[in-house]
Backbone and ligand atoms as CSV (ligand in chain L), in Angstrom:
chain,resi,resn,atom,element,x,y,z
A,1,MET,N,N,0.791,-1.193,0.113
A,1,MET,CA,C,-0.059,-0.046,0.027
A,1,MET,C,C,0.875,1.207,0.007
A,2,PRO,N,N,0.760,2.078,-0.984
A,2,PRO,CA,C,1.437,3.302,-0.930
A,2,PRO,C,C,1.159,4.226,0.209
A,3,VAL,N,N,2.062,5.060,0.660
A,3,VAL,CA,C,1.874,6.030,1.686
A,3,VAL,C,C,1.203,7.295,1.031
A,4,LYS,N,N,0.173,7.893,1.604
A,4,LYS,CA,C,-0.559,8.965,0.933
A,4,LYS,C,C,-0.455,10.327,1.800
A,5,VAL,N,N,-0.099,11.332,0.964
A,5,VAL,CA,C,0.190,12.705,1.469
A,5,VAL,C,C,-0.677,13.604,0.861
A,6,LEU,N,N,-1.432,14.406,1.658
A,6,LEU,CA,C,-2.369,15.425,1.068
A,6,LEU,C,C,-1.703,16.768,1.461
A,7,MET,N,N,-1.683,17.604,0.475
A,7,MET,CA,C,-1.332,19.182,0.679
A,7,MET,C,C,-2.594,19.960,0.541
A,8,VAL,N,N,-2.747,20.837,1.595
A,8,VAL,CA,C,-3.984,21.724,1.552
A,8,VAL,C,C,-3.716,23.209,1.709
A,9,CYS,N,N,-4.412,23.934,0.824
A,9,CYS,CA,C,-4.446,25.412,1.106
A,9,CYS,C,C,-5.820,25.780,1.017
A,10,LEU,N,N,-5.927,27.177,0.753
A,10,LEU,CA,C,-7.363,27.678,0.662
A,10,LEU,C,C,-8.078,27.397,-0.738
A,11,GLY,N,N,-7.362,27.881,-1.753
A,11,GLY,CA,C,-7.968,27.741,-3.123
A,11,GLY,C,C,-7.530,26.563,-3.926
A,12,ASN,N,N,-6.472,25.907,-3.525
A,12,ASN,CA,C,-5.898,24.739,-4.214
A,12,ASN,C,C,-5.634,25.116,-5.687
A,13,ILE,N,N,-5.169,26.351,-5.823
A,13,ILE,CA,C,-4.525,26.727,-7.183
A,13,ILE,C,C,-3.294,27.425,-7.080
A,14,CYS,N,N,-2.774,27.825,-5.867
A,14,CYS,CA,C,-1.520,28.533,-5.791
A,14,CYS,C,C,-0.462,27.574,-5.025
A,15,ARG,N,N,-0.644,27.527,-3.650
A,15,ARG,CA,C,0.292,26.934,-2.835
A,15,ARG,C,C,0.219,25.349,-2.777
A,16,SER,N,N,-0.905,24.769,-2.610
A,16,SER,CA,C,-0.882,23.294,-2.411
A,16,SER,C,C,-0.624,22.512,-3.824
A,17,PRO,N,N,-0.986,23.156,-4.946
A,17,PRO,CA,C,-0.529,22.382,-6.091
A,17,PRO,C,C,1.042,22.402,-6.360
A,18,LEU,N,N,1.678,23.483,-5.847
A,18,LEU,CA,C,3.191,23.558,-5.809
A,18,LEU,C,C,3.567,22.512,-4.896
A,19,ALA,N,N,3.163,22.533,-3.683
A,19,ALA,CA,C,3.583,21.605,-2.598
A,19,ALA,C,C,3.394,20.137,-3.091
A,20,GLU,N,N,2.368,19.856,-3.784
A,20,GLU,CA,C,2.169,18.488,-4.319
A,20,GLU,C,C,3.158,18.176,-5.333
A,21,GLY,N,N,3.495,19.039,-6.345
A,21,GLY,CA,C,4.337,18.729,-7.437
A,21,GLY,C,C,5.781,18.647,-6.935
A,22,ILE,N,N,6.080,19.545,-5.974
A,22,ILE,CA,C,7.479,19.533,-5.545
A,22,ILE,C,C,7.755,18.277,-4.703
A,23,LEU,N,N,6.888,17.967,-3.791
A,23,LEU,CA,C,7.173,16.674,-2.909
A,23,LEU,C,C,7.066,15.431,-3.716
A,24,ALA,N,N,6.085,15.363,-4.664
A,24,ALA,CA,C,6.036,14.177,-5.591
A,24,ALA,C,C,7.304,13.945,-6.328
A,25,SER,N,N,8.001,15.110,-6.738
A,25,SER,CA,C,9.275,14.934,-7.613
A,25,SER,C,C,10.253,14.313,-6.724
A,26,LYS,N,N,10.142,14.319,-5.281
A,26,LYS,CA,C,11.249,13.919,-4.528
A,26,LYS,C,C,11.018,12.492,-3.978
A,27,LEU,N,N,9.931,11.821,-4.361
A,27,LEU,CA,C,9.524,10.499,-3.793
A,27,LEU,C,C,9.265,9.529,-4.908
A,28,PRO,N,N,9.560,8.305,-4.739
A,28,PRO,CA,C,9.225,7.218,-5.770
A,28,PRO,C,C,7.779,7.040,-5.790
A,29,ALA,N,N,7.167,7.153,-6.986
A,29,ALA,CA,C,5.712,7.078,-7.347
A,29,ALA,C,C,5.111,5.815,-7.038
A,30,ASP,N,N,5.872,4.722,-6.967
A,30,ASP,CA,C,5.305,3.440,-6.697
A,30,ASP,C,C,5.107,3.257,-5.144
A,31,LYS,N,N,5.649,4.115,-4.301
A,31,LYS,CA,C,5.554,3.901,-2.853
A,31,LYS,C,C,4.807,5.086,-2.179
A,32,PHE,N,N,4.734,6.206,-2.870
A,32,PHE,CA,C,4.176,7.375,-2.289
A,32,PHE,C,C,3.064,8.020,-3.348
A,33,ILE,N,N,1.891,8.409,-2.805
A,33,ILE,CA,C,0.970,9.186,-3.556
A,33,ILE,C,C,0.815,10.525,-2.857
A,34,VAL,N,N,1.000,11.607,-3.649
A,34,VAL,CA,C,0.960,12.929,-3.223
A,34,VAL,C,C,-0.331,13.697,-4.069
A,35,ASP,N,N,-1.316,14.309,-3.229
A,35,ASP,CA,C,-2.347,14.878,-3.843
A,35,ASP,C,C,-2.500,16.311,-3.068
A,36,SER,N,N,-3.420,17.058,-3.649
A,36,SER,CA,C,-3.598,18.368,-2.921
A,36,SER,C,C,-5.122,18.736,-3.033
A,37,ALA,N,N,-5.603,19.526,-2.158
A,37,ALA,CA,C,-6.894,19.955,-2.095
A,37,ALA,C,C,-7.048,21.368,-1.525
A,38,GLY,N,N,-8.198,22.041,-1.605
A,38,GLY,CA,C,-8.444,23.371,-1.039
A,38,GLY,C,C,-9.546,23.131,0.084
A,39,THR,N,N,-9.573,24.215,1.009
A,39,THR,CA,C,-10.637,24.153,1.988
A,39,THR,C,C,-11.812,24.858,1.396
A,40,GLY,N,N,-11.584,25.750,0.294
A,40,GLY,CA,C,-12.699,26.432,-0.374
A,40,GLY,C,C,-13.071,25.742,-1.631
A,41,SER,N,N,-14.169,26.113,-2.167
A,41,SER,CA,C,-14.558,25.430,-3.384
A,41,SER,C,C,-14.647,26.276,-4.710
A,42,TRP,N,N,-14.162,27.533,-4.588
A,42,TRP,CA,C,-14.097,28.352,-5.731
A,42,TRP,C,C,-13.475,27.759,-6.943
A,43,HIS,N,N,-12.419,27.059,-6.719
A,43,HIS,CA,C,-11.598,26.720,-7.842
A,43,HIS,C,C,-11.612,25.144,-8.187
A,44,VAL,N,N,-12.734,24.480,-7.751
A,44,VAL,CA,C,-12.862,23.122,-8.076
A,44,VAL,C,C,-12.858,22.905,-9.629
A,45,GLY,N,N,-12.071,21.898,-10.047
A,45,GLY,CA,C,-12.012,21.688,-11.454
A,45,GLY,C,C,-11.174,22.503,-12.203
A,46,HIS,N,N,-10.515,23.562,-11.581
A,46,HIS,CA,C,-9.641,24.522,-12.200
A,46,HIS,C,C,-8.200,24.056,-12.325
A,47,CYS,N,N,-7.415,24.489,-13.286
A,47,CYS,CA,C,-5.912,24.226,-13.327
A,47,CYS,C,C,-5.375,25.225,-12.303
A,48,PRO,N,N,-4.140,24.905,-11.832
A,48,PRO,CA,C,-3.295,25.721,-10.970
A,48,PRO,C,C,-3.318,27.158,-11.642
A,49,ASP,N,N,-2.990,28.186,-10.708
A,49,ASP,CA,C,-2.787,29.560,-11.246
A,49,ASP,C,C,-1.595,29.578,-12.030
A,50,LYS,N,N,-1.663,30.396,-13.245
A,50,LYS,CA,C,-0.634,30.398,-14.201
A,50,LYS,C,C,0.694,30.769,-13.544
A,51,ARG,N,N,0.692,31.568,-12.563
A,51,ARG,CA,C,2.022,31.939,-11.850
A,51,ARG,C,C,2.698,30.707,-11.124
A,52,SER,N,N,1.771,29.846,-10.594
A,52,SER,CA,C,2.310,28.582,-9.960
A,52,SER,C,C,2.833,27.637,-10.927
A,53,ILE,N,N,2.073,27.521,-12.129
A,53,ILE,CA,C,2.554,26.697,-13.159
A,53,ILE,C,C,3.796,27.160,-13.730
A,54,ASP,N,N,4.021,28.509,-13.863
A,54,ASP,CA,C,5.262,29.051,-14.388
A,54,ASP,C,C,6.442,28.870,-13.511
A,55,VAL,N,N,6.225,29.167,-12.188
A,55,VAL,CA,C,7.372,28.983,-11.353
A,55,VAL,C,C,7.896,27.528,-11.108
A,56,ALA,N,N,6.825,26.607,-11.195
A,56,ALA,CA,C,7.090,25.117,-11.184
A,56,ALA,C,C,7.965,24.749,-12.467
A,57,ARG,N,N,7.362,25.258,-13.575
A,57,ARG,CA,C,8.123,24.933,-14.874
A,57,ARG,C,C,9.595,25.438,-14.898
A,58,LYS,N,N,9.779,26.581,-14.394
A,58,LYS,CA,C,11.083,27.150,-14.295
A,58,LYS,C,C,12.096,26.362,-13.524
A,59,ASN,N,N,11.441,25.513,-12.546
A,59,ASN,CA,C,12.268,24.722,-11.700
A,59,ASN,C,C,12.052,23.224,-12.176
A,60,GLY,N,N,11.695,22.964,-13.353
A,60,GLY,CA,C,11.632,21.657,-13.912
A,60,GLY,C,C,10.509,20.737,-13.515
A,61,ILE,N,N,9.385,21.353,-12.927
A,61,ILE,CA,C,8.270,20.431,-12.566
A,61,ILE,C,C,6.958,20.912,-13.138
A,62,ASN,N,N,6.322,19.953,-13.596
A,62,ASN,CA,C,5.064,20.233,-14.458
A,62,ASN,C,C,3.802,19.983,-13.590
A,63,ILE,N,N,3.168,21.039,-13.223
A,63,ILE,CA,C,1.914,20.887,-12.370
A,63,ILE,C,C,0.739,21.250,-13.230
A,64,SER,N,N,0.745,21.322,-14.505
A,64,SER,CA,C,-0.336,21.977,-15.337
A,64,SER,C,C,-1.462,20.974,-15.503
A,65,ALA,N,N,-1.231,19.797,-15.315
A,65,ALA,CA,C,-2.341,18.742,-15.442
A,65,ALA,C,C,-3.291,18.577,-14.130
A,66,GLN,N,N,-2.811,19.264,-13.104
A,66,GLN,CA,C,-3.559,19.230,-11.767
A,66,GLN,C,C,-4.970,19.843,-12.027
A,67,LYS,N,N,-5.899,19.355,-11.198
A,67,LYS,CA,C,-7.213,19.965,-11.173
A,67,LYS,C,C,-7.546,20.179,-9.690
A,68,GLY,N,N,-8.241,21.424,-9.497
A,68,GLY,CA,C,-8.521,21.845,-8.023
A,68,GLY,C,C,-9.666,20.926,-7.600
A,69,ARG,N,N,-9.563,20.548,-6.306
A,69,ARG,CA,C,-10.687,19.909,-5.652
A,69,ARG,C,C,-10.794,20.424,-4.133
A,70,GLN,N,N,-11.965,20.155,-3.559
A,70,GLN,CA,C,-12.081,20.528,-2.162
A,70,GLN,C,C,-11.856,19.301,-1.242
A,71,ILE,N,N,-11.292,19.674,-0.088
A,71,ILE,CA,C,-11.039,18.542,0.918
A,71,ILE,C,C,-12.417,17.975,1.277
A,72,LYS,N,N,-12.414,16.633,1.514
A,72,LYS,CA,C,-13.685,15.987,1.844
A,72,LYS,C,C,-13.364,15.024,3.026
A,73,SER,N,N,-14.430,14.641,3.799
A,73,SER,CA,C,-14.292,13.857,5.059
A,73,SER,C,C,-13.477,12.569,4.791
A,74,SER,N,N,-13.666,11.928,3.580
A,74,SER,CA,C,-13.032,10.527,3.322
A,74,SER,C,C,-11.547,10.836,3.196
A,75,ASP,N,N,-11.057,12.067,3.032
A,75,ASP,CA,C,-9.599,12.336,2.900
A,75,ASP,C,C,-8.901,11.996,4.345
A,76,PHE,N,N,-9.718,12.071,5.310
A,76,PHE,CA,C,-9.028,11.848,6.715
A,76,PHE,C,C,-8.763,10.376,6.811
A,77,ASP,N,N,-9.527,9.517,6.128
A,77,ASP,CA,C,-9.319,8.116,6.296
A,77,ASP,C,C,-8.195,7.666,5.248
A,78,GLU,N,N,-8.448,8.361,4.015
A,78,GLU,CA,C,-7.461,7.932,2.900
A,78,GLU,C,C,-6.116,8.279,3.090
A,79,PHE,N,N,-5.887,9.552,3.639
A,79,PHE,CA,C,-4.457,10.021,3.587
A,79,PHE,C,C,-3.769,9.786,4.975
A,80,ASP,N,N,-2.497,9.426,4.946
A,80,ASP,CA,C,-1.672,9.208,6.101
A,80,ASP,C,C,-1.261,10.530,6.759
A,81,TYR,N,N,-0.856,11.524,5.940
A,81,TYR,CA,C,-0.404,12.794,6.405
A,81,TYR,C,C,-1.230,13.918,5.653
A,82,ILE,N,N,-1.572,14.921,6.319
A,82,ILE,CA,C,-2.250,16.041,5.697
A,82,ILE,C,C,-1.467,17.228,6.093
A,83,TYR,N,N,-0.764,17.970,5.215
A,83,TYR,CA,C,-0.072,19.274,5.554
A,83,TYR,C,C,-0.780,20.305,5.020
A,84,VAL,N,N,-0.992,21.395,5.962
A,84,VAL,CA,C,-1.656,22.644,5.478
A,84,VAL,C,C,-0.678,23.701,5.403
A,85,MET,N,N,-0.992,24.689,4.625
A,85,MET,CA,C,-0.175,25.796,4.375
A,85,MET,C,C,-0.181,26.932,5.337
A,86,ASP,N,N,-1.273,27.205,6.038
A,86,ASP,CA,C,-1.273,28.312,6.972
A,86,ASP,C,C,-2.058,27.887,8.175
A,87,ASN,N,N,-2.071,28.867,9.154
A,87,ASN,CA,C,-2.794,28.638,10.422
A,87,ASN,C,C,-4.329,28.722,10.152
A,88,SER,N,N,-4.858,29.485,9.232
A,88,SER,CA,C,-6.256,29.442,8.928
A,88,SER,C,C,-6.807,28.104,8.338
A,89,ASN,N,N,-5.859,27.596,7.431
A,89,ASN,CA,C,-6.118,26.284,6.873
A,89,ASN,C,C,-6.160,25.177,7.960
A,90,PHE,N,N,-5.206,25.385,8.905
A,90,PHE,CA,C,-5.107,24.406,10.025
A,90,PHE,C,C,-6.357,24.406,10.826
A,91,ARG,N,N,-6.893,25.614,11.059
A,91,ARG,CA,C,-8.183,25.677,11.932
A,91,ARG,C,C,-9.335,25.026,11.121
A,92,ASP,N,N,-9.343,25.329,9.843
A,92,ASP,CA,C,-10.485,24.875,8.928
A,92,ASP,C,C,-10.438,23.283,8.893
A,93,VAL,N,N,-9.189,22.820,8.694
A,93,VAL,CA,C,-9.115,21.381,8.374
A,93,VAL,C,C,-9.290,20.614,9.710
A,94,VAL,N,N,-8.773,21.119,10.905
A,94,VAL,CA,C,-8.983,20.354,12.164
A,94,VAL,C,C,-10.579,20.375,12.487
A,95,HIS,N,N,-11.111,21.465,12.133
A,95,HIS,CA,C,-12.554,21.569,12.394
A,95,HIS,C,C,-13.308,20.563,11.540
A,96,LEU,N,N,-12.828,20.185,10.450
A,96,LEU,CA,C,-13.534,19.090,9.671
A,96,LEU,C,C,-13.297,17.697,10.105
A,97,ALA,N,N,-12.114,17.448,10.876
A,97,ALA,CA,C,-11.765,16.174,11.358
A,97,ALA,C,C,-12.702,15.759,12.494
A,98,LYS,N,N,-13.120,14.568,12.358
A,98,LYS,CA,C,-14.128,14.058,13.345
A,98,LYS,C,C,-13.617,13.197,14.530
A,99,THR,N,N,-12.380,12.751,14.347
A,99,THR,CA,C,-11.876,11.939,15.400
A,99,THR,C,C,-10.383,12.457,15.801
A,100,PRO,N,N,-9.912,12.151,17.046
A,100,PRO,CA,C,-8.533,12.480,17.407
A,100,PRO,C,C,-7.591,11.937,16.416
A,101,GLU,N,N,-7.739,10.795,16.002
A,101,GLU,CA,C,-6.832,10.157,14.982
A,101,GLU,C,C,-6.774,10.975,13.747
A,102,HIS,N,N,-7.972,11.508,13.302
A,102,HIS,CA,C,-8.000,12.274,12.083
A,102,HIS,C,C,-7.271,13.660,12.375
A,103,LYS,N,N,-7.611,14.180,13.405
A,103,LYS,CA,C,-6.899,15.574,13.819
A,103,LYS,C,C,-5.505,15.306,13.819
A,104,SER,N,N,-5.007,14.301,14.433
A,104,SER,CA,C,-3.541,14.033,14.576
A,104,SER,C,C,-2.708,13.903,13.125
A,105,LYS,N,N,-3.497,13.733,12.151
A,105,LYS,CA,C,-2.898,13.718,10.776
A,105,LYS,C,C,-2.563,15.098,10.242
A,106,VAL,N,N,-3.112,16.080,10.884
A,106,VAL,CA,C,-2.994,17.376,10.264
A,106,VAL,C,C,-1.817,18.161,10.933
A,107,ARG,N,N,-0.912,18.595,9.953
A,107,ARG,CA,C,0.230,19.427,10.463
A,107,ARG,C,C,0.480,20.675,9.528
A,108,LEU,N,N,0.865,21.658,10.248
A,108,LEU,CA,C,1.222,22.918,9.657
A,108,LEU,C,C,2.629,22.691,9.032
A,109,ILE,N,N,2.677,22.878,7.685
A,109,ILE,CA,C,3.802,22.357,6.870
A,109,ILE,C,C,5.202,23.027,7.501
A,110,LEU,N,N,5.153,24.302,7.648
A,110,LEU,CA,C,6.523,24.912,8.073
A,110,LEU,C,C,6.909,24.532,9.466
A,111,ASN,N,N,6.106,23.942,10.243
A,111,ASN,CA,C,6.419,23.500,11.529
A,111,ASN,C,C,7.517,22.361,11.427
A,112,GLU,N,N,7.627,21.770,10.238
A,112,GLU,CA,C,8.641,20.675,9.985
A,112,GLU,C,C,10.046,21.353,10.033
A,113,LEU,N,N,10.109,22.528,9.491
A,113,LEU,CA,C,11.261,23.358,9.527
A,113,LEU,C,C,11.555,24.178,10.656
A,114,PHE,N,N,10.458,24.750,11.245
A,114,PHE,CA,C,10.554,25.619,12.363
A,114,PHE,C,C,9.639,25.168,13.467
A,115,PRO,N,N,9.998,24.117,14.213
A,115,PRO,CA,C,9.059,23.408,15.176
A,115,PRO,C,C,8.368,24.424,16.054
A,116,ASP,N,N,7.099,24.268,16.235
A,116,ASP,CA,C,6.158,25.089,17.219
A,116,ASP,C,C,6.197,26.541,16.784
A,117,GLU,N,N,6.819,27.088,15.770
A,117,GLU,CA,C,6.713,28.400,15.484
A,117,GLU,C,C,5.487,28.949,14.719
A,118,ASN,N,N,4.765,27.919,14.151
A,118,ASN,CA,C,3.486,28.140,13.517
A,118,ASN,C,C,3.613,29.234,12.508
A,119,VAL,N,N,4.603,29.170,11.640
A,119,VAL,CA,C,4.811,30.029,10.495
A,119,VAL,C,C,3.972,29.772,9.244
A,120,ASP,N,N,3.405,30.714,8.618
A,120,ASP,CA,C,2.511,30.535,7.560
A,120,ASP,C,C,3.263,30.425,6.207
A,121,VAL,N,N,2.937,29.549,5.191
A,121,VAL,CA,C,3.366,29.818,3.913
A,121,VAL,C,C,2.391,30.905,3.301
A,122,PRO,N,N,3.001,32.176,3.098
A,122,PRO,CA,C,2.034,33.235,2.686
A,122,PRO,C,C,1.307,32.980,1.438
A,123,ASP,N,N,0.029,33.385,1.370
A,123,ASP,CA,C,-0.864,33.323,0.182
A,123,ASP,C,C,-0.405,34.367,-0.831
A,124,PRO,N,N,0.162,33.799,-2.026
A,124,PRO,CA,C,0.716,34.661,-2.916
A,124,PRO,C,C,-0.391,35.183,-3.931
A,125,TYR,N,N,-1.539,34.760,-3.783
A,125,TYR,CA,C,-2.685,34.985,-4.880
A,125,TYR,C,C,-2.829,36.487,-5.187
A,126,TYR,N,N,-2.818,37.323,-4.278
A,126,TYR,CA,C,-3.112,38.731,-4.566
A,126,TYR,C,C,-1.714,39.585,-4.718
A,127,GLY,N,N,-0.606,38.871,-4.695
A,127,GLY,CA,C,0.681,39.597,-4.631
A,127,GLY,C,C,1.310,39.520,-6.000
A,128,SER,N,N,2.553,39.779,-6.014
A,128,SER,CA,C,3.405,39.915,-7.300
A,128,SER,C,C,3.926,38.397,-7.587
A,129,ALA,N,N,4.434,38.409,-8.765
A,129,ALA,CA,C,5.166,37.136,-9.306
A,129,ALA,C,C,6.138,36.700,-8.253
A,130,ASN,N,N,6.857,37.699,-7.752
A,130,ASN,CA,C,7.930,37.320,-6.797
A,130,ASN,C,C,7.485,36.511,-5.532
A,131,GLY,N,N,6.244,36.700,-5.229
A,131,GLY,CA,C,5.632,35.920,-4.094
A,131,GLY,C,C,5.581,34.424,-4.406
A,132,PHE,N,N,5.482,34.163,-5.736
A,132,PHE,CA,C,5.507,32.688,-6.086
A,132,PHE,C,C,6.886,32.035,-5.958
A,133,ASP,N,N,7.850,32.825,-6.409
A,133,ASP,CA,C,9.237,32.425,-6.087
A,133,ASP,C,C,9.547,32.040,-4.668
A,134,ASN,N,N,9.133,33.028,-3.873
A,134,ASN,CA,C,9.314,33.001,-2.388
A,134,ASN,C,C,8.604,31.653,-1.920
A,135,VAL,N,N,7.388,31.442,-2.306
A,135,VAL,CA,C,6.574,30.296,-1.876
A,135,VAL,C,C,7.264,28.957,-2.359
A,136,TYR,N,N,7.755,29.050,-3.651
A,136,TYR,CA,C,8.473,27.955,-4.215
A,136,TYR,C,C,9.700,27.594,-3.391
A,137,GLN,N,N,10.463,28.598,-2.960
A,137,GLN,CA,C,11.710,28.289,-2.244
A,137,GLN,C,C,11.409,27.589,-0.860
A,138,MET,N,N,10.365,28.336,-0.216
A,138,MET,CA,C,9.982,27.720,1.146
A,138,MET,C,C,9.514,26.265,1.038
A,139,LEU,N,N,8.695,25.941,-0.021
A,139,LEU,CA,C,8.138,24.664,-0.194
A,139,LEU,C,C,9.291,23.674,-0.621
A,140,ASP,N,N,10.219,24.086,-1.382
A,140,ASP,CA,C,11.288,23.269,-1.789
A,140,ASP,C,C,12.101,22.900,-0.607
A,141,GLU,N,N,12.404,23.850,0.253
A,141,GLU,CA,C,13.168,23.527,1.479
A,141,GLU,C,C,12.351,22.535,2.448
A,142,VAL,N,N,11.249,22.921,2.694
A,142,VAL,CA,C,10.414,21.929,3.711
A,142,VAL,C,C,10.284,20.546,3.101
A,143,THR,N,N,9.958,20.520,1.825
A,143,THR,CA,C,9.630,19.191,1.165
A,143,THR,C,C,10.940,18.422,1.205
A,144,ASP,N,N,12.152,18.945,1.082
A,144,ASP,CA,C,13.370,18.197,1.245
A,144,ASP,C,C,13.373,17.427,2.553
A,145,LEU,N,N,13.030,18.191,3.571
A,145,LEU,CA,C,13.011,17.554,5.079
A,145,LEU,C,C,11.887,16.456,5.032
A,146,ILE,N,N,10.684,16.860,4.483
A,146,ILE,CA,C,9.590,15.910,4.564
A,146,ILE,C,C,9.838,14.638,3.777
A,147,ALA,N,N,10.381,14.769,2.632
A,147,ALA,CA,C,10.760,13.614,1.813
A,147,ALA,C,C,11.824,12.636,2.539
A,148,ASP,N,N,12.675,13.411,3.187
A,148,ASP,CA,C,13.691,12.525,3.939
A,148,ASP,C,C,13.128,11.777,5.131
A,149,GLN,N,N,12.201,12.437,5.791
A,149,GLN,CA,C,11.449,11.830,6.932
A,149,GLN,C,C,10.614,10.641,6.521
A,150,LEU,N,N,9.834,10.874,5.332
A,150,LEU,CA,C,8.977,9.871,4.773
A,150,LEU,C,C,9.924,8.599,4.331
A,151,LEU,N,N,10.972,8.953,3.578
A,151,LEU,CA,C,11.638,7.890,3.093
A,151,LEU,C,C,12.289,6.957,4.189
A,152,LYS,N,N,12.808,7.677,5.270
A,152,LYS,CA,C,13.334,6.914,6.362
A,152,LYS,C,C,12.251,6.107,7.046
A,153,LYS,N,N,11.066,6.740,7.184
A,153,LYS,CA,C,9.983,6.070,8.014
A,153,LYS,C,C,9.363,4.893,7.269
A,154,HIS,N,N,9.288,4.916,5.950
A,154,HIS,CA,C,8.511,4.038,5.114
A,154,HIS,C,C,9.323,3.409,4.148
A,155,SER,N,N,10.560,2.917,4.507
A,155,SER,CA,C,11.365,2.216,3.432
A,155,SER,C,C,11.971,0.902,4.045
L,1,LIG,P1,P,-4.145,29.274,-2.474
L,1,LIG,O1,O,-4.328,30.753,-2.944
L,1,LIG,O2,O,-4.795,29.091,-1.251
L,1,LIG,O3,O,-2.512,29.219,-2.354
L,1,LIG,O4,O,-4.548,28.449,-3.742
L,1,LIG,C1,C,-5.658,31.197,-3.087
L,1,LIG,C2,C,-6.212,31.122,-4.475
L,1,LIG,C3,C,-7.397,31.613,-4.671
L,1,LIG,C4,C,-8.157,32.268,-3.621
L,1,LIG,C5,C,-7.595,32.325,-2.329
L,1,LIG,C6,C,-6.391,31.781,-2.208
L,1,LIG,N1,N,-9.502,32.818,-3.840
L,1,LIG,O5,O,-10.034,33.476,-2.931
L,1,LIG,O6,O,-10.026,32.597,-4.950
């Protein structure tokens, strides 16, 4: 059974599609499944934001085939790890979790790099293109760590 990791943000068009693509590029596809979802429903069925597609492409990762979806209750059973991008996502996702076991799967992603500091991956949607480079760098750094942890734990 592959280990399943879900990346979550608000819209599922900027941050979590990048987190999905970057982490998936660091893990063997036969052992790990990485997916992403939004807490909101505005972008269900949409491609990632062009600025996320562009920054990923610039770094050799193709996220253009992803389609937005909203997080659902069955995700808490299906996924082993649920990483959220910011504190607001954390509150929303924990609120949807129905059991302590489900809640325990939810982690604020940058706490892997900065334990207990509760730092957000900033939402780049309303900002400049440079915000997307910044988000890419943060996610690249933290997914190095997450990929190492997952490979150690599940191999
Ligand atoms: P994301 O960014 O959560 O990183 O995908 C957003 C994208 C769209 C919206 C909000 C955040 N929106 O309100 O449409």
